[in-house]
N, C-alpha and C positions, 0 to 999 in steps of 0.2 A: 714413285710408283705408291697407287693407292693399296691400301691392303686387298678388296674387291676385285683386284688388278690381278692380285700376287697367281701365277703361276702355277698350281698346280702338280705337283710332282718334281716338280724340279731339283735335284743335289741343291742344297743351302747350307753356312753354316755361318757361324754366332758365337762371338766370346760371350758365356752365359755368366762370367766371374768380373767383380771387377777388379780394373786397369791397374795395380798399385801392385806391392809385396808382399805377396800370403805364403805361405805351405804352398795349396794350393790353387791352380785354377781351373775350369771347364767350357770346351771344346760342343758346342750341340752339333750334330749333323740330322740331318731329317730330309728322305727323296728314297725314287725309286732305282735308283742307283747307289748309293750311297755306300756301301757298305764293301760291295766292289771298287770303287772308287776308294775308297778309305785303306783297304790294303793294298792299294798301290803303294799309299804310304809306309806302312808297317812291316818292323823288321819280321813279324808271322805271318805272311799272307794267307797261308792255303787255312792256319788255325781259325783266325780272324774269317775271312768268307764261310767257314762250314760254323760256327760257333749258334748255338741256338738261342732264341731272344731269353731278354731276361738272362744273361752270363755274361760273365766276364773275362777279357783276354790279356797276358800284359806282356809289355816287348816295348819297339822302342819305336818311334817317331825318326825317321830316315828322308835325306833329302834324294832327288832325283836319282843323284849318284851313290848313294848308298852310306852319304856320311850319315850317324848318328845326329841326332835335334831334340829330344830327348826322349827319357824312359816315360812311359806311359802307362795306363790302366782305363782301357776301354771297356764300358758297361754299353750292348749289346743288345736292340731288340728289335723283331718280326713281325712286321703288318699281320693281322694289322692289332697285335696286341700290342700299344707303344702309343704314348704323349699325343701323337698326329695322325696315330693310324695307316704310316707307313715303314717302313723299313729306318733304324734310325740309330744312332751310336750318340753318347760323352762320352768323349773325353777326358779324361783326367792326368795334366802334366803339374811340375812346377810353375808356383805362382810367380814368378819373375812375372814384370811383364813381357821382356825382353823373349821373354822363353818363349809365354803363350802367344805372344804376337808373331812368333816363328812356325810355330807350328802351324797358328791359325792362317798365314798365306801360304803356309805349302801346302794346305789341300785346300786352297782356293785357286794354287797353281795346275791341283790338280784335277778339277775340273768341276768343282763344288761354286756356287754362288754365293755372293754376299744377303744375307738373311733381311729381311724390310721387316720392322718394328713392328713385336703381336704376330708374324709370319707365322711361328710356331703352333701359337696358341689356334691362330687363322686355321690353318688347316687341319686341329683337333674340332674345330668346331666344322670344316665344311663340310669334314668324312666322317660326322658325324659320333668323334669321340667324346663330347663336348655340347650342351645348351649355349647358347647366348647368356642367359642369369649366368652358370656358372666360372664361365670365359672371363665376366665382368667385375665375380667372384678372386677370380687370380691375379686380379690386378689392385683390388681394395684391402687382398693381403700385402701384396710387395707395398704398399701407403698406409698400412695402417699406424697410425702414431701409440696407439695403446695396447694396451692388452686386450682388452672388451674389445673392443675394432674389431685386432686379428680374430678372436676366438669366434665374433658377428657372418666376420666372413668367414670363417672354415666353414661355417654349419651352412653356408649359401652355396661354398663349392663341394661341400660334402651333400648337398641336393636336399638342403629340405624346404629352397623357396620352391624347387621346378616340383616337387612330389603338393607341393599347396595349389601350386599353380594348375598341375591336372586335375584334383579333384575338384578345384571348382568350376575347373572346365567339364569331366564329367557328368555335373549337378548341371550345367548350362547343356548339354546333348540328351540327357535324360527329361528336361525338361523339352528340347525340339519333338524327340522322338513323338511324348505323345499328343503333343501340335500335332504332329502328321498323320500321328494315327485318327485325333479327331478332322481333319483337311478331308481327308480319302478315306473314309466312314462315318460323313454327318450324321446317316439316320441307321445306323447300325449303332443301335442302344446300346448292345453286349459288347461292343469291340471295341465302341469308341468312348460310351458316357460316363466320363469320369478319370480319362484318362493323363488329362491336363492335372498337375499339381502347382499351383501358386508357390508354396511352402518351398520349394525350389528353386524357387526365386529369390525368396528374401534368406533362406539359408545361402545361394552364393554372395547375396548382396552384401551380407555380415559378414561373409570373411575376408571381400576382396576389401570393404573400408578397415578391417582391421590392417589388412596393409597397407593402404592407402595412408591411414596413419600414423603406420610406422617408419613411417618414412622421416618426419621431426629428428624422432631420436635419432636412428641411423647420418643424418646428415649431421648433427652435433659429433661423432663421434668422428665424420670425416672430415669436417670444415673445421672443428675445434669453436672455440668461445670465448671473450672478451669478460674476464675479471680486473675490477677495475677495484683495487684499495686506498678509501679516501680516508677525511678524518684531519682533525685541528692538529696542527704541532704540537711531537712526543705522545701522541693520544698513543704511539706505537705502531705503526705502519713499517717499517723499517724493521723490526724484530719479527712481526708475522711473517711477512716477506721470507725473512732469512727462514725462518720457522718451518712454513710452508714447504720453502724449497729443500730444506733439511742442507742448506749452506748459506755462510755467509758471503750475497752476492752484496748485499745495499750496507751502506754505514751506519750503523746506530751508533745514534750523541745524544745528550741532555739536553746541548743547546738545540734553541727554537732555529726550525727553519735549515737544519745540518741540507735537508734532500728539497735538491729547490729546480730541480728537472722530473720528470719520470722515468723511471727506467725498468725494463720487461721482460719475463723469464719464462720458458715452456714448464707449465707440473698437468700432474694429472691430479683428474678432481673425478673421482669416482669411476674413472672409463674413459673422461669426455678431457680431449687436451686441451691444455689450457691457453693463453696469451693472461699468465699474469702482472697484473702492472705495480710498483709505487711509486707513487707521487706524492708532489710537496705537499705540507700542511698546510691546511686554511686559518687565515690569521689575516686582519689587517697588518697594512706594511707600507712602509717608505721605498724601502728596495723596489727596483724598482726590476732589477734582475729575477729576488723572489715572486715578485705581481709578477710576472709572468708566468711562470713557473706556477702560483695558485692559478692563475685563469688559462692553461696546460688544464690541470687537477679538469676544469670544472668541463671543459672538452671533451676530455678525456671516459668523463663519469656518461654524461649524456648522451654517447656512443658508445657506452658498454654494455654486454647483455645480462650480469651481474654488479653492482656495486655493491661493495662490503665497507660502510660505516667503523671504523673504528673509534669508542667511546670510550675516555677514559675512567672506569670503576671508581676511583676514587674519587672525580671532582663532579661525577653525572653530567646530565644534560644541560646544557645551557641553552641563551637563546641563536647563538652561531649555529652549534649544532642541529637543533630545530628546526633552525631557518635553510639548515642542506636539507634535511628530511624531505617540509612540506615541498621542494622544490624537487625533491627525487618523485613528489609522488606526484605532482604538476604533471613533468618529462615525463613521466612513466614507465622510466625502469628499474627493475627490478632491484629491492634493496636490502640487503642483512643489515641487519643491525650489531656489531661486535663488538661485547659489553668486554675489556681488554680490562687489564691486570686485577681481574676477579681474586688472584688470588692473597691481593697485597692488603696488610691491616691498616682500616677503615676504609674499604670499598665496598660502596653501597650493593643491596642483590639486584640484580636484575627486574628489572619496568615489569612485573606484574601484568601489564598490556602493553600494547607494541604500540609506540608513538607512530601518527598520521609520518605515515610517505611510508612504513618498515612493511616489509612484505614478512619478516622472520627474524628475530631475536637468540643471539646461542651467546654462551659467558664463557670466554676464552683468557689464556691466560700464555701468551707470545712466549715468555723469559720460559716455563716449567712445560709450557707445549699442550696446555691442555685445552680440550674443548675442541682441539684441532679438526677429529675427526668429525665430530657433528658438527662444526662453522663448512669441511669439507662437501659433507653429506646435503646439509640444508640449502649451498648453495648446487650439488647438481639436480635436487632435487626441482629448484627455482628452474635452471635451465630447463631439463626432460618437460616438465610443465605440470608431473602426475601425472596421474593415470595411466603411470608404469609397470601393475602390479598385474607378475604373468610372462612380462615383456620377454625377459630373457630365456624365457620360452618355446616363445611362439615366435615363429615365420615373419620375418621381415625384408624391406624392399632394400637396393645398395648402391639405389642411381635414381636419379632425375627422370633419364631416360622412361626406368620403369613406372615413378611413380606416375606418371604425364598418361601414362596405358592404363594404368590402374585404375585413374580415375574416373580416362574416356571406359571404360569397363564398363566403372559405378553408373555414371550418367548410363548407358545405356539399358544397365540393367533396373535402375529408380523406372524410367521409361516404362520398359517393357511390362516391370510390375501393374503402375499406374494403368497401363493399357490395358491390362487385364482386368484393374477393378473397376474399372469402367466399361467393361463391355464390349470391348471392342476389336474388330473381327482377330480370329486367331493369328491370321498370317500377318498381318502388323503390328504381335508381337513377336514373331518368329523373325521378322524383320533385324528387331530389335537386340534380339541372343545372338543373330549371327554377327549383330555389331559387335557385340561385347567379346567374341569368341574373335573375331579379326585381331582386336587390339590384344588380348590372351597368345596368342598367334606371336605378337609384336614382339612380346617381351619376351617370350624361349629363339626368337631367333625363326621361328616358325614362317613364317613371310616376311619378317624384316627384308628392308630397302639397300640397295647398296651404299647411301648415305648415312644410314646409321652405323652398319658395320663396319666400315671406312675410322666413322667416330668413335668409333669402340675399340676398335684395334690398333687407331693411329699413337691413342694413350701407350699403348704397349712399348716396354723398351725391349731398345734389339737384345734378342736370346733370346725372349719369354713366348 
């Protein structure tokens, strides 16, 4: 069943915690008759049936014959003050899989239906307890891969994006109202003259352009990036790989050609989830296996979001290093020169000018861990593309769906602005403003079609 086809009001149940051995397990229940059905399964039916909203009731889950299944704590919610807007309950039992399943099956036998994916969140949306932006933010929080990504999603769940959309909508509505006055009273100078203010369109457009452009960074926080460590043999790639991960994942050796294939691990680069690759060292070799590893290094580098190229500060850059940097410049992939082993005796200073192909350069010591924070910050800056000053405090988009609608609204407002400047009739400007309002309404879910709702809520897990 598609989310848009979920029957509202049916009593539904879902296991909301993982079915693994744990201290506690939670089963969520919601629907018009959910509390009365649950009372029939409970050792203290009257206490549960009469419990006020936002209260806890202790008792036992019972079989139809009155045998005890497990001790439970029931959180009671009364409509409309619940997540779904319906009467609802969350039953907490001991977290053994057999115990949780036994309680869940008891509820199904009592008349609850198995909840579908995202059905609880869909009911919250359908009953006006949340808008589509906040519903999507719930899924983002569940899937967040870094604390930064989680914090951004939490701001959207808290309503900052919804509030910004409402603010922009109000600007457009004020503009439409002024146009309506000028159209309605074209000859009444006192009433209609000067009512229309083009600056309102410009203000709304500027706000939406900021939102549209925020998606590039937000997508990185959700999807992550590929960062490849490259360099000649013994430049310190594996040591840097381990240092960035704060664990010994790669074999470190002075023997040339130790790393013959790439290995990867996940890392957090200033809030950006990263797949970090340690690769085979670059050099001329007659070993066919090592040569294949070097070929893979070049292939990985060509497909990376950022390449960190390590050079030995004691040896400096030679022709082989410069050839790779030139290749990076021609390939167009961002590259950071990591001037490794800068703490060793005889190390040369970091070059005063960036060599061709390098977007940044940082002096580091993988052995001592110095310069790593600067290296991570430099990589994050390249990934985000700069221009993020103050972005942490601004509302931002959370999905490609939102970006498409905001981009369409921007296009409509830009057209309205141009029409107003060119002296087109006011009804033509009003038509563009109406288009922008329709796209904003689609973002929040006020006029969203069933296909969009299905795409959003089917991505939720069962129990949310």
